[in-house]
C-alpha positions as CSV (number, residue, x, y, z in Angstrom):
1,M,-0.9,91.0,-0.3
2,N,-0.1,87.6,1.3
3,K,-2.4,86.4,4.0
4,P,-1.1,86.7,7.6
5,I,0.3,83.6,9.3
6,R,-2.4,82.2,11.6
7,V,-1.1,81.2,15.0
8,I,-2.5,79.6,18.1
9,V,-0.6,80.2,21.4
10,V,-0.7,77.4,23.9
11,D,0.5,78.0,27.5
12,D,-0.9,77.2,30.9
13,S,-0.1,80.8,32.2
14,S,-2.7,83.4,31.4
15,L,0.0,86.1,31.7
16,V,2.3,84.4,29.3
17,R,-0.5,83.7,26.8
18,T,-1.3,87.4,26.8
19,I,2.3,88.5,26.4
20,L,3.0,86.1,23.6
21,A,-0.3,86.8,21.8
22,N,0.1,90.6,22.0
23,G,3.8,90.4,21.0
24,L,3.1,88.3,18.0
25,S,0.0,90.3,16.9
26,K,2.1,93.5,16.6
27,D,3.7,92.0,13.5
28,P,1.3,92.7,10.6
29,D,2.3,89.4,9.0
30,I,1.1,87.4,12.0
31,Q,-2.5,86.9,13.2
32,V,-3.1,85.1,16.6
33,V,-6.4,83.4,15.9
34,A,-6.7,81.8,19.4
35,T,-5.0,80.9,22.6
36,A,-5.3,77.8,24.8
37,P,-4.4,77.0,28.4
38,D,-3.6,73.3,27.8
39,P,-3.4,70.6,25.0
40,Y,-7.0,69.5,25.4
41,V,-8.4,73.0,24.7
42,A,-5.7,73.4,22.0
43,R,-6.8,70.4,20.1
44,D,-10.4,71.7,19.8
45,K,-9.1,75.1,18.6
46,I,-6.7,73.5,16.1
47,I,-9.7,71.7,14.5
48,K,-11.8,74.9,14.5
49,Y,-9.2,77.4,13.4
50,R,-6.7,75.3,11.3
51,P,-3.7,77.5,12.2
52,D,-0.5,77.7,10.2
53,V,1.7,77.6,13.3
54,L,1.4,76.6,16.9
55,T,3.5,78.0,19.8
56,L,3.6,75.4,22.6
57,D,4.8,75.6,26.1
58,V,7.1,72.7,27.0
59,E,5.9,72.0,30.6
60,M,2.2,72.1,31.3
61,P,-0.2,70.3,33.6
62,R,-2.6,67.6,32.5
63,M,-0.4,66.8,29.5
64,N,3.0,68.2,28.7
65,G,4.0,69.6,25.3
66,V,6.0,66.6,24.2
67,E,3.2,64.1,24.8
68,F,0.8,66.4,23.0
69,L,3.1,66.6,20.0
70,R,3.4,62.8,19.9
71,R,-0.4,62.6,19.7
72,L,-0.9,65.6,17.5
73,M,1.6,65.3,14.6
74,P,0.4,61.9,13.1
75,Q,-3.2,63.3,13.0
76,F,-2.7,67.1,12.3
77,P,0.9,67.8,11.2
78,I,1.4,71.5,12.1
79,P,4.6,73.5,12.4
80,V,5.3,74.0,16.1
81,V,7.6,76.3,17.9
82,M,8.3,75.2,21.4
83,V,8.6,77.7,24.3
84,S,11.3,76.3,26.6
85,S,13.0,77.2,29.9
86,L,16.8,77.3,30.1
87,T,16.9,74.9,33.0
88,Q,18.6,71.5,32.6
89,K,15.2,69.8,32.6
90,G,13.9,72.4,30.1
91,K,16.8,71.7,27.7
92,S,16.2,67.9,27.9
93,V,12.4,68.2,27.3
94,T,13.0,70.6,24.4
95,L,15.1,68.0,22.6
96,D,12.3,65.5,23.3
97,A,9.9,68.0,21.6
98,L,12.2,68.3,18.6
99,E,12.2,64.5,18.3
100,A,8.4,64.5,18.6
101,G,8.0,66.9,15.7
102,A,8.6,70.5,16.8
103,V,10.2,72.6,14.0
104,D,12.1,74.9,16.4
105,F,12.2,76.3,19.9
106,I,12.7,79.5,21.8
107,S,14.0,80.0,25.3
108,K,12.2,82.0,27.9
109,P,14.3,85.0,29.0
110,L,16.0,85.0,32.3
111,A,14.3,87.4,34.8
112,N,17.5,89.4,35.4
113,V,18.4,89.9,31.7
114,P,17.6,93.5,30.6
115,Q,15.3,93.7,27.5
116,G,15.1,89.9,27.6
117,L,11.4,89.8,26.9
118,A,11.6,92.2,23.9
119,A,14.4,90.1,22.4
120,M,12.4,86.9,22.9
121,I,9.3,88.3,21.2
122,K,11.4,89.5,18.2
123,E,13.0,86.0,17.9
124,L,9.7,84.3,18.3
125,R,8.2,86.4,15.4
126,A,11.1,85.4,13.2
127,K,10.8,81.7,14.1
128,V,7.0,81.7,13.6
129,K,7.6,83.0,10.1
130,I,10.3,80.4,9.4
131,A,8.0,77.7,10.8
132,S,5.2,78.7,8.5
133,T,7.3,77.6,5.6
134,A,8.2,74.2,7.1
135,N,7.1,71.0,5.5
136,V,5.9,68.6,8.3
137,T,3.6,66.4,6.3
138,H,6.0,63.4,6.7
139,W,4.8,63.1,10.3
140,K,1.7,61.3,9.0
141,S,4.0,58.4,8.1
142,I,6.3,58.6,11.1
143,N,6.2,54.9,11.7
144,G,8.3,54.4,8.6
145,A,10.9,56.9,9.7
146,K,11.6,55.0,12.9
147,D,13.3,52.2,11.0
148,V,16.1,54.5,9.9
149,L,17.1,55.2,13.5
150,S,17.4,51.5,14.4
151,H,19.8,50.8,11.5
152,K,23.4,50.5,12.6
153,G,25.0,49.2,9.5
154,N,28.3,47.5,8.9
155,N,30.6,48.2,6.0
156,D,34.2,47.3,6.4
157,D,35.1,49.1,3.2
158,I,34.5,52.4,4.9
159,G,37.4,52.0,7.3
160,K,39.7,51.5,4.4
161,S,38.6,54.7,2.6
162,K,41.0,57.5,1.9
163,V,38.3,60.0,2.9
164,Q,38.9,61.1,6.5
165,I,36.4,63.8,7.2
166,I,32.6,64.1,6.9
167,A,31.2,67.6,7.5
168,I,27.5,68.1,8.1
169,G,25.6,71.4,8.5
170,A,22.0,72.0,9.4
171,S,19.6,74.4,11.0
172,T,15.8,74.3,11.3
173,G,14.7,70.7,11.5
174,G,18.3,69.6,11.5
175,T,18.4,67.7,14.9
176,E,16.2,64.9,13.6
177,A,17.7,65.0,10.1
178,I,21.2,64.7,11.5
179,K,20.1,61.8,13.7
180,R,18.6,60.0,10.7
181,V,21.9,60.3,8.7
182,V,24.5,59.4,11.3
183,A,22.4,56.6,12.9
184,G,23.2,54.6,9.8
185,F,27.0,55.1,9.9
186,P,29.0,52.0,10.9
187,A,31.3,52.3,13.9
188,N,34.4,52.6,11.7
189,T,33.1,55.5,9.7
190,P,35.7,58.3,9.2
191,G,35.4,61.2,11.7
192,V,32.3,63.4,11.5
193,I,32.1,67.1,12.4
194,V,28.7,68.7,12.8
195,V,27.3,72.3,12.9
196,Q,23.7,72.5,14.0
197,H,22.4,76.0,14.8
198,M,21.6,75.7,18.5
199,P,22.3,77.7,21.7
200,A,25.0,76.8,24.1
201,G,23.9,74.0,26.5
202,F,21.6,72.4,24.0
203,T,24.4,71.2,21.7
204,R,25.9,69.1,24.5
205,M,22.6,67.3,25.2
206,F,22.1,66.9,21.4
207,A,25.5,65.2,21.2
208,E,24.7,62.9,24.1
209,R,21.5,61.9,22.3
210,L,23.4,61.2,19.1
211,N,25.8,59.0,21.2
212,D,22.9,57.0,22.5
213,I,21.6,56.1,19.0
214,C,24.8,55.8,17.0
215,A,27.3,53.0,16.4
216,M,29.9,55.9,16.4
217,D,30.8,57.8,19.6
218,A,29.4,61.4,19.7
219,K,30.3,64.3,21.9
220,E,30.2,68.1,22.0
221,A,33.5,69.3,20.5
222,E,36.3,70.9,22.6
223,S,39.4,72.6,21.2
224,G,42.1,70.0,20.7
225,D,39.7,67.1,20.0
226,E,41.0,64.9,17.3
227,V,38.8,63.9,14.4
228,I,39.2,60.1,14.2
229,P,37.2,57.2,12.7
230,G,34.3,56.3,14.9
231,R,33.9,59.8,16.4
232,I,31.3,62.5,15.8
233,L,32.1,66.0,17.1
234,V,29.2,68.5,17.5
235,A,30.1,72.2,17.4
236,P,29.2,73.9,20.8
237,G,26.6,76.6,20.8
238,Q,28.0,80.1,20.4
239,K,31.4,78.9,19.2
240,H,32.7,78.5,15.7
241,L,34.2,75.1,15.0
242,T,37.2,74.9,12.6
243,L,39.3,72.0,11.4
244,R,43.1,72.1,11.3
245,R,45.6,69.6,10.0
246,I,48.6,68.7,12.2
247,G,50.9,66.3,10.4
248,G,48.8,63.3,9.4
249,S,45.9,64.0,11.8
250,Y,43.0,66.5,12.1
251,K,42.0,68.4,15.2
252,V,39.3,71.0,15.9
253,T,39.3,74.4,17.4
254,C,36.2,75.9,19.1
255,N,36.3,79.7,19.6
256,A,33.6,82.3,20.3
257,G,33.2,84.9,17.5
258,Q,30.9,87.1,15.6
259,P,28.1,85.4,13.6
260,V,29.0,84.4,10.1
261,S,26.3,84.0,7.5
262,G,23.9,84.9,10.4
263,Y,25.1,82.2,12.9
264,C,27.7,81.2,15.5
265,P,28.5,78.3,15.1
266,S,28.5,78.8,11.3
267,V,28.4,76.0,8.7
268,D,30.4,78.2,6.3
269,V,33.2,78.7,8.8
270,M,33.4,75.0,9.5
271,M,33.2,73.9,5.8
272,R,35.7,76.4,4.6
273,S,38.2,75.1,7.1
274,V,37.5,71.6,5.9
275,A,38.1,72.7,2.3
276,E,41.5,74.3,3.3
277,N,42.7,71.4,5.4
278,A,41.2,68.2,4.1
279,G,40.6,69.1,0.4
280,A,39.5,66.0,-1.5
281,N,39.7,63.8,1.6
282,A,36.2,65.0,2.7
283,V,32.5,64.7,2.1
284,G,30.2,67.7,2.7
285,V,26.5,67.5,3.6
286,I,23.9,70.3,3.9
287,L,20.6,69.4,5.5
288,T,17.3,71.2,6.2
289,G,17.5,74.8,7.4
290,M,16.5,78.4,6.8
291,G,18.8,80.8,5.0
292,H,22.1,80.3,3.2
293,D,24.7,79.3,5.8
294,G,26.9,76.6,4.3
295,S,26.4,77.4,0.7
296,D,29.7,79.2,0.3
297,G,31.5,76.6,2.5
298,I,30.3,73.6,0.6
299,L,31.2,75.3,-2.6
300,A,34.7,75.7,-1.3
301,M,34.7,72.0,-0.4
302,R,33.6,71.0,-3.9
303,E,36.1,73.2,-5.5
304,A,38.8,71.5,-3.3
305,G,37.7,68.1,-4.7
306,A,35.4,66.9,-1.9
307,G,32.2,65.0,-2.6
308,T,29.1,67.0,-1.7
309,V,25.4,66.4,-1.3
310,A,22.3,68.3,0.0
311,Q,18.9,67.2,1.2
312,D,16.1,67.4,-1.3
313,E,13.0,69.7,-1.0
314,A,10.5,66.9,-0.5
315,S,12.2,65.6,2.7
316,S,13.4,69.0,4.1
317,I,11.5,70.7,6.8
318,V,12.9,74.0,5.4
319,F,14.5,73.9,2.0
320,G,16.5,77.2,2.3
321,M,20.1,76.0,3.1
322,P,20.0,72.9,0.8
323,N,18.5,74.9,-2.0
324,E,21.1,77.6,-1.8
325,A,23.9,75.0,-1.6
326,F,22.6,73.4,-4.8
327,K,21.8,76.6,-6.7
328,N,25.4,77.9,-6.3
329,G,26.9,74.7,-7.4
330,G,28.3,73.6,-4.0
331,A,26.1,70.5,-3.7
332,Q,26.6,68.0,-6.5
333,K,23.1,66.6,-6.1
334,L,19.9,66.7,-4.0
335,V,19.1,63.5,-2.2
336,A,16.1,62.4,-0.1
337,L,16.9,62.3,3.6
338,D,16.5,58.5,3.9
339,K,19.1,58.0,1.1
340,I,21.8,60.5,2.3
341,T,23.5,58.0,4.5
342,G,23.9,55.6,1.6
343,E,25.1,58.5,-0.6
344,V,27.7,59.5,1.9
345,I,28.9,55.9,2.2
346,R,29.1,55.7,-1.6
347,L,31.2,58.9,-1.7
348,L,33.5,57.5,1.0
349,T,34.2,54.2,-0.8
350,Q,34.3,55.3,-4.4
């Protein structure tokens, strides 16, 4: 039998620590080896117990979760699942935590939502298991990664390309991977549409952060938005994004719906619509993430003549989605994260 996943729970509330520890411990595949009330105690227990995964409260006294991550990851890279509030401040700090190295996050249930706690514990167990497979060793060399974010690039040939759509899909670890890719796109890059598995509310803030670092303009997508050069559209949480062609232009539709391939928004839904409406005038990219969402969609894109690529195992936080996309023939090749921007540009200008 496989050894259980060793977890340390960090939260300043004694009640929350008890609830999370008890909830996780009921899963036979998870062992809570310690709890800690703040990052200072947590650091000592990390050294002592060497856990596989950390659950970490976002907002704590003495040192918040984000600052702790910034200090922790270069020394002890550990997969971390953040525990976040659904407040506006909580959403912003959660995105800060993902930038600082957290693998994923979970939202605290609202007090007036029936069975909210049980659902949260179930989701936390699942995310701890996913996090335990994550590769976070690259955080030891994080200084080298920062250079990618500062690259704006300038390639006039891109604006002359016949390719008009870039479709990007990602899940666990995807917020930082997407930033690394699109930060290198010049301002005249063909329109980009993005599906990142995130709840409603977080996708808007994520789009705003992309807008801050990119030469392109980025926003959360709304039905009727046109996909044009220089624009990045991020699928809103809990809504499928689809592409449609109207004459010589492309627009997106965002509608609520049932999960497809386990998610809403779904990469498969988005990429199938790109295959149907853009055909060979597209490039598809699958980045880090758990599961198989996007593998069928990117295969449809390739069969329609699009160029396709997926992130390689060494640079992926979780290699599930890229691996499935490559195994079924949808992704033409596997490429390291820091080379994907260049590969997309090559496909745009070939």
